[in-house]
C-alpha positions in Angstrom: 6.6 -1.6 -24.9 9.9 -0.3 -25.7 9.5 -1.8 -29.2 9.7 -5.4 -28.0 7.5 -8.0 -29.8 6.5 -11.3 -28.8 9.1 -13.0 -30.5 11.8 -10.7 -28.8 10.3 -11.3 -25.4 10.3 -15.1 -26.2 14.0 -14.9 -27.0 14.7 -13.2 -23.9 13.0 -15.7 -21.9 14.9 -18.3 -23.3 18.2 -16.6 -22.7 17.2 -16.1 -19.0 16.2 -19.7 -18.8 19.7 -20.9 -20.4 21.7 -18.5 -17.9 19.6 -19.4 -14.6 18.1 -22.8 -15.3 14.6 -23.7 -14.6 15.1 -24.4 -10.9 15.9 -20.7 -10.2 13.1 -19.0 -12.3 10.5 -19.4 -9.4 12.9 -18.1 -7.0 13.8 -15.2 -9.3 10.2 -14.4 -10.0 9.3 -14.4 -6.5 12.1 -11.8 -5.8 10.9 -9.7 -8.4 7.3 -9.7 -7.3 8.3 -8.8 -3.7 10.6 -6.0 -5.0 7.6 -4.6 -7.0 5.2 -5.0 -4.1 7.5 -2.9 -1.9 8.2 -0.5 -4.7 4.5 0.2 -5.1 3.9 0.4 -1.1 6.6 3.0 -0.9 5.5 5.1 -3.8 1.8 5.3 -2.4 2.7 5.6 1.3 6.0 7.4 1.4 5.4 8.8 5.0 4.0 5.6 6.4 7.2 4.3 7.9 8.1 7.8 9.1 4.6 8.0 11.1 4.9 4.7 12.4 8.4 5.4 13.7 7.2 8.6 15.4 4.2 6.9 17.3 6.5 4.1 18.8 9.3 6.7 19.9 6.9 9.0 21.9 
């Protein structure tokens, strides 16, 4: 994965913990999880919002 090993990922995690603090990590993780979920939904069903809005406007 991009040439990153376990030790590099661990160092990145420590830096993120120092910058944001332990209290913000669950909030950041939740935000990232929601963003990934929305992205996957948009990729798999790109016309879903268009077809839903078309049904309600008629």
